[in-house]
C-alpha positions as CSV (number, residue, x, y, z in Angstrom):
1,M,-24.4,136.0,-5.3
2,K,-21.9,139.2,-6.4
3,F,-20.8,139.1,-9.9
4,N,-17.1,138.5,-10.0
5,I,-16.5,141.1,-12.8
6,K,-13.5,143.6,-13.8
7,K,-15.9,145.0,-16.1
8,D,-19.0,146.1,-16.9
9,L,-21.8,143.0,-17.9
10,V,-24.3,143.5,-19.8
11,F,-27.3,141.1,-19.2
12,F,-30.0,141.6,-22.3
13,D,-32.9,139.9,-24.0
14,V,-34.5,141.4,-27.4
15,E,-38.0,140.5,-28.8
16,A,-38.0,141.3,-32.8
17,T,-40.4,140.9,-35.3
18,G,-38.8,137.2,-36.5
19,L,-35.7,135.0,-36.2
20,N,-33.6,136.7,-39.3
21,I,-31.1,138.8,-38.2
22,M,-30.5,140.8,-41.6
23,R,-34.8,141.1,-42.4
24,D,-36.2,141.3,-39.0
25,R,-36.5,144.7,-36.5
26,I,-36.3,144.7,-32.7
27,I,-39.4,145.3,-31.1
28,Q,-38.5,144.7,-26.9
29,I,-35.1,145.4,-25.4
30,A,-34.8,145.1,-21.8
31,L,-31.5,145.2,-20.1
32,I,-30.2,144.5,-16.6
33,K,-26.0,146.1,-16.0
34,Y,-24.1,144.9,-13.5
35,T,-20.5,147.2,-12.4
36,P,-17.2,146.3,-11.0
37,D,-18.0,149.5,-8.0
38,S,-21.8,148.8,-7.6
39,E,-23.6,146.4,-5.6
40,E,-27.1,147.2,-7.2
41,P,-27.9,146.6,-10.9
42,Q,-29.0,149.6,-14.1
43,K,-31.7,148.4,-15.6
44,L,-33.3,149.8,-19.2
45,E,-36.2,148.6,-20.6
46,M,-37.6,150.4,-24.3
47,L,-40.5,149.2,-26.4
48,I,-39.6,150.6,-30.4
49,N,-42.0,150.9,-33.1
50,P,-40.1,148.8,-35.8
51,G,-41.2,150.0,-39.1
52,I,-42.0,146.9,-40.6
53,P,-44.8,144.3,-39.9
54,I,-44.7,141.5,-36.8
55,S,-45.1,138.2,-38.0
56,E,-48.4,136.2,-37.0
57,D,-45.6,133.2,-35.4
58,A,-43.2,135.8,-33.6
59,M,-46.7,137.8,-31.7
60,K,-47.9,133.9,-31.1
61,V,-45.0,133.7,-28.8
62,H,-43.8,137.6,-27.2
63,G,-47.6,138.8,-27.3
64,I,-46.6,142.5,-28.8
65,T,-48.7,143.6,-31.5
66,P,-48.5,146.6,-33.8
67,A,-51.2,148.8,-32.2
68,D,-48.6,148.0,-28.9
69,L,-46.1,149.7,-30.4
70,K,-47.8,152.3,-32.4
71,N,-46.7,155.6,-31.0
72,K,-43.1,153.7,-29.7
73,P,-40.0,155.5,-30.7
74,T,-38.2,154.2,-33.9
75,F,-34.6,152.0,-32.9
76,G,-32.7,155.1,-34.6
77,Q,-34.6,157.3,-31.7
78,I,-33.2,155.9,-29.2
79,A,-29.9,153.5,-30.6
80,Q,-27.7,156.8,-28.4
81,K,-29.4,156.4,-25.2
82,L,-29.2,152.1,-25.6
83,F,-25.0,152.6,-27.2
84,D,-24.1,154.6,-24.0
85,F,-25.9,152.4,-22.0
86,I,-24.1,148.9,-22.9
87,G,-20.8,151.3,-23.5
88,N,-17.8,148.7,-23.1
89,A,-19.4,146.0,-20.9
90,D,-19.3,142.6,-21.8
91,L,-22.6,140.9,-22.7
92,A,-24.6,138.2,-21.2
93,G,-27.7,136.7,-22.3
94,Y,-29.5,133.2,-22.9
95,N,-29.1,132.2,-27.2
96,S,-27.6,135.6,-27.5
97,N,-25.0,134.8,-28.8
98,R,-26.6,133.9,-32.4
99,F,-29.3,135.9,-31.9
100,D,-30.1,138.8,-29.8
101,I,-26.5,139.8,-30.5
102,P,-26.1,139.9,-34.2
103,M,-29.6,141.2,-34.2
104,L,-28.3,144.6,-32.0
105,T,-25.5,144.9,-34.3
106,E,-27.5,144.4,-37.0
107,E,-29.7,147.7,-35.9
108,F,-26.9,149.6,-34.0
109,A,-25.3,149.6,-37.9
110,R,-28.3,150.4,-40.1
111,N,-27.9,153.4,-37.7
112,G,-24.2,154.5,-38.3
113,F,-23.4,152.9,-34.8
114,D,-20.4,150.5,-34.8
115,F,-21.2,148.4,-32.2
116,D,-17.6,146.5,-31.7
117,I,-18.0,143.3,-30.0
118,E,-14.4,142.2,-30.3
119,N,-13.3,143.1,-27.3
120,R,-16.0,141.7,-25.4
121,K,-16.1,138.6,-23.3
122,L,-20.1,136.9,-24.7
123,I,-21.7,135.1,-21.6
124,D,-24.2,132.7,-23.8
125,V,-26.1,131.5,-20.2
126,Q,-27.7,128.9,-23.6
127,R,-24.6,127.4,-23.9
128,L,-23.7,126.8,-20.3
129,F,-26.7,125.1,-19.4
130,Y,-26.7,122.9,-22.3
131,K,-22.8,121.6,-21.8
132,M,-24.0,120.9,-18.3
133,E,-27.9,120.5,-18.2
134,P,-30.0,120.2,-21.4
135,R,-33.1,122.1,-20.8
136,T,-34.8,124.8,-21.4
137,L,-35.6,128.4,-20.1
138,K,-37.9,127.3,-18.2
139,A,-36.9,124.1,-16.8
140,A,-33.8,126.1,-16.8
141,H,-35.5,128.5,-13.9
142,K,-37.0,125.5,-12.4
143,F,-34.0,123.3,-12.3
144,Y,-31.7,126.0,-11.0
145,V,-33.9,128.8,-8.8
146,G,-36.3,126.1,-7.8
147,K,-39.1,128.2,-9.0
148,N,-41.3,128.1,-11.9
149,F,-41.7,131.9,-13.8
150,D,-44.6,132.7,-15.6
151,N,-43.5,135.3,-17.9
152,A,-41.5,133.6,-20.4
153,H,-41.0,135.8,-23.9
154,D,-41.7,139.2,-21.9
155,A,-38.2,140.2,-22.3
156,M,-37.4,141.7,-18.9
157,S,-38.9,138.3,-17.2
158,D,-36.8,136.3,-19.3
159,V,-33.2,138.1,-18.6
160,Q,-33.9,138.4,-14.6
161,A,-34.6,135.0,-15.0
162,T,-31.3,134.7,-17.0
163,V,-29.6,136.5,-14.0
164,D,-30.8,134.3,-11.3
165,V,-30.3,130.9,-13.7
166,L,-26.8,132.2,-14.2
167,K,-26.3,132.6,-10.2
168,G,-28.0,129.0,-9.6
169,Q,-25.0,127.4,-12.0
170,L,-22.6,129.6,-10.3
171,K,-23.6,127.5,-7.7
172,M,-23.9,124.2,-8.6
173,Y,-21.2,123.7,-10.6
174,E,-18.4,125.4,-8.0
175,N,-16.9,122.4,-8.1
176,V,-17.8,120.1,-10.9
177,D,-15.6,118.9,-13.4
178,F,-16.7,119.1,-17.1
179,E,-16.3,115.7,-19.0
180,D,-16.7,116.4,-23.0
181,R,-17.7,113.6,-25.5
182,D,-14.0,112.3,-26.4
183,G,-13.8,111.6,-22.3
184,D,-11.1,114.8,-21.7
185,I,-11.7,116.4,-18.6
186,I,-11.9,120.2,-17.8
187,E,-11.6,120.8,-14.3
188,K,-13.7,122.9,-12.2
189,P,-15.3,124.9,-16.2
190,V,-17.9,126.9,-14.1
191,K,-16.5,129.7,-11.9
192,N,-17.5,133.5,-10.8
193,D,-15.3,134.3,-13.5
194,M,-16.3,135.8,-17.1
195,D,-12.8,135.3,-18.9
196,A,-13.6,131.6,-17.3
197,L,-17.3,131.2,-18.5
198,H,-16.8,132.6,-21.9
199,K,-13.4,130.3,-22.7
200,F,-15.6,127.1,-21.7
201,T,-18.7,128.5,-23.5
202,N,-17.6,129.2,-26.4
203,D,-15.7,128.0,-29.4
204,L,-12.8,130.1,-30.0
205,S,-12.0,128.9,-33.4
206,I,-15.3,131.1,-34.6
207,V,-14.5,134.6,-35.7
208,D,-18.2,135.9,-35.9
209,V,-21.7,135.2,-34.4
210,T,-23.0,133.7,-37.7
211,Q,-20.0,131.7,-37.9
212,R,-18.9,132.5,-41.6
213,L,-16.0,132.9,-40.5
214,K,-13.3,131.0,-38.6
215,Y,-9.6,130.2,-37.1
216,N,-7.6,127.2,-38.5
217,S,-4.8,125.5,-36.7
218,D,-2.5,128.1,-38.0
219,G,-4.4,130.6,-36.5
220,V,-5.6,132.0,-40.0
221,I,-9.0,132.9,-40.9
222,V,-10.3,130.6,-43.5
223,F,-14.1,130.4,-45.0
224,N,-16.7,128.3,-42.7
225,F,-19.5,127.7,-45.6
226,G,-19.9,127.8,-49.3
227,K,-17.4,126.9,-52.1
228,Y,-14.2,128.6,-50.4
229,I,-14.7,126.7,-47.3
230,G,-11.2,125.8,-44.7
231,Q,-9.6,128.6,-47.0
232,P,-7.6,131.1,-46.7
233,A,-10.0,134.2,-46.7
234,A,-7.7,136.9,-47.0
235,E,-5.6,135.2,-50.1
236,V,-9.7,134.5,-51.4
237,L,-11.2,137.9,-51.5
238,V,-8.1,139.8,-52.7
239,K,-7.9,136.9,-55.9
240,D,-11.6,136.8,-56.2
241,K,-12.7,140.5,-56.1
242,Q,-16.1,139.3,-57.8
243,Y,-17.1,136.6,-54.6
244,Y,-15.5,140.1,-52.4
245,N,-18.2,142.2,-53.4
246,W,-20.9,139.5,-53.9
247,I,-20.1,139.5,-50.2
248,L,-20.5,143.2,-49.1
249,N,-23.9,143.5,-51.1
250,K,-25.4,139.9,-49.6
251,E,-27.2,139.5,-46.5
252,F,-24.0,139.2,-44.6
253,S,-24.1,140.5,-41.3
254,Y,-22.0,143.8,-40.5
255,Q,-19.9,142.1,-38.1
256,V,-18.5,139.6,-41.2
257,K,-18.5,142.5,-43.9
258,K,-16.4,144.6,-41.3
259,I,-14.2,141.9,-40.8
260,I,-13.5,141.0,-44.6
261,K,-12.6,144.5,-45.5
262,K,-9.9,144.4,-43.2
263,L,-8.3,141.4,-43.8
264,V,-8.5,142.6,-47.7
265,K,-7.1,145.5,-45.9
266,E,-4.0,144.4,-44.4
267,Y,-3.2,141.8,-47.5
268,E,-2.8,144.0,-49.9
269,A,-0.7,146.2,-47.2
270,K,1.7,143.3,-46.8
């Protein structure tokens, strides 16, 4: 099956030193890039020296040790190559909205790259899978592809499995309606169209991938956490500069900090 895409689409997966997107670092990344005018995808895979220890729990999952990374490049040394490979592509992965994308965004930001995701479609295959058939990636591969895969948590194996799972989902749900918890029906939401998959699998009221900001019913960006939850972010941040500076200096994502700076600037210019 050929993906129906209007722009480049990059599937990717990262392995890291741990699960904290602010403190941990990427140690392996694998990418498969599809373009509208090419039959064969491009592939890129790299091991990365994180410069910090790898947690024992993480090593138990992916099996990558400090010895494996001793002579590998740092993220800063490969950032430009990676940035150029992705370009302005839409992004797809498994649990990518909650982990891989924010992890990659933070790594780029540390090295002076503004990896903007606002104009990209985000296709999280896990969200599509959980909505239609709640299972793990391994079970998803068995269910949609019809066979097992044994190299789970190797980045290239995982990202290739994700590609195959999405193709299987597109075939299986081509003419299937979706009924939500309220009994509302969405007609045939799973189709070979990245715009449609983005809308179906993402909560479009959420502004950032860490879900700290969201749109209210009037389309205004409000806080989705803390003492100002539900209140307009721009107005609060202008009036409470201490809170604004607190966010800028704490472990909030690069994306959140970028958005609040923009909100304050636009509010003050009114």
